[in-house]
C-alpha positions as CSV (number, residue, x, y, z in Angstrom):
1,M,70.8,91.0,119.3
2,S,72.3,87.6,118.1
3,G,71.1,88.5,114.5
4,I,73.2,91.7,114.6
5,L,76.2,89.7,115.9
6,I,75.9,87.1,113.1
7,L,75.5,89.9,110.5
8,A,78.7,91.6,111.8
9,I,80.7,88.3,111.7
10,V,79.5,87.6,108.1
11,G,80.3,91.1,107.0
12,S,83.8,90.9,108.5
13,V,84.4,87.6,106.8
14,F,83.3,89.1,103.4
15,F,85.5,92.1,104.0
16,V,88.6,90.0,104.7
17,A,87.9,87.8,101.7
18,I,87.6,90.8,99.4
19,V,90.9,92.3,100.7
20,A,92.6,88.9,100.3
21,M,91.4,88.7,96.7
22,I,92.6,92.2,95.9
23,I,96.1,91.4,97.3
24,W,96.2,88.1,95.5
25,Q,95.3,89.7,92.1
26,T,97.9,92.4,92.7
27,V,100.7,89.9,93.4
28,R,99.6,87.7,90.4
29,N,99.6,90.7,88.0
30,A,103.0,91.9,89.3
31,R,104.5,88.4,88.7
32,R,103.0,88.3,85.2
33,M,104.4,91.7,84.3
34,Q,108.0,90.7,85.4
35,G,108.4,88.7,82.2
36,Q,107.3,91.5,79.9
37,E,110.4,93.6,80.0
38,P,112.5,93.6,76.9
39,I,115.4,91.2,76.6
40,E,118.6,93.1,75.9
41,C,122.1,92.0,74.8
42,A,125.4,93.8,75.4
43,E,129.2,93.1,75.6
44,G,130.9,93.6,78.9
45,E,133.3,92.5,81.6
46,I,132.5,91.1,85.0
47,T,134.0,93.5,87.5
48,S,132.7,91.9,90.7
49,K,130.5,89.2,92.2
50,R,128.6,89.2,95.5
51,Q,126.0,87.2,97.4
52,E,123.3,88.7,99.5
53,G,121.3,86.2,101.5
54,G,120.3,83.6,99.0
55,L,120.7,85.9,95.9
56,F,123.7,86.1,93.6
57,Y,124.7,89.3,91.8
58,L,127.3,90.0,89.0
59,T,128.4,93.5,88.2
60,F,129.4,94.2,84.6
61,C,131.2,97.1,82.9
62,L,129.6,97.3,79.5
63,S,131.4,98.2,76.3
64,T,129.5,101.5,76.4
65,G,131.1,102.3,79.8
66,E,127.8,101.8,81.7
67,E,127.9,99.7,84.9
68,K,125.1,97.1,85.3
69,D,124.4,95.1,88.4
70,L,122.4,92.0,87.6
71,R,120.9,89.1,89.6
72,A,122.2,85.7,88.4
73,E,121.3,82.1,88.9
74,N,123.7,80.1,91.1
75,S,125.0,78.1,88.0
76,L,126.0,81.4,86.2
77,F,127.5,82.8,89.4
78,V,129.8,79.9,90.1
79,A,130.8,79.5,86.4
80,T,132.1,83.1,86.1
81,A,134.9,85.2,87.6
82,P,135.8,88.9,87.7
83,G,137.6,89.7,84.5
84,D,135.5,87.4,82.3
85,Y,134.5,89.2,79.1
86,G,131.6,88.3,76.8
87,I,128.1,88.8,75.7
88,L,125.5,89.1,78.3
89,T,121.7,88.7,77.8
90,F,119.6,90.3,80.5
91,Q,116.0,91.2,81.2
92,E,115.5,94.2,83.5
93,M,117.8,93.4,86.5
94,R,118.1,89.6,85.8
95,L,121.0,88.0,83.9
96,V,119.6,85.5,81.5
97,R,122.8,84.3,79.8
98,F,126.5,85.0,79.6
99,E,128.7,83.8,76.8
100,R,132.5,84.3,77.1
101,K,134.3,85.7,74.1
102,E,137.6,87.1,73.2
103,R,138.1,90.7,74.3
104,P,138.4,93.0,71.2
105,E,141.9,94.5,70.8
């Protein structure tokens, strides 16, 4: 009977290890893929700023009329204000860079 108990414990440990490895691989692949989205540039104006938890968001109205809500680093968040106009560089939902420029007439 003790042999069956040992076998059950060893089998359970292997099962948990396999599930943990599958989860680890999935998370690792998801993180790897986050950097593979294309980097895009557009002109636009900051229409609003907000903070949710520890994350910072800037909302832009692009020159095409499209509205884009992007996650920003703290340094970009504090250096900008609603009404700022410029060229934004973004990847998926993340603001990479914002350069102020004169608004076209």
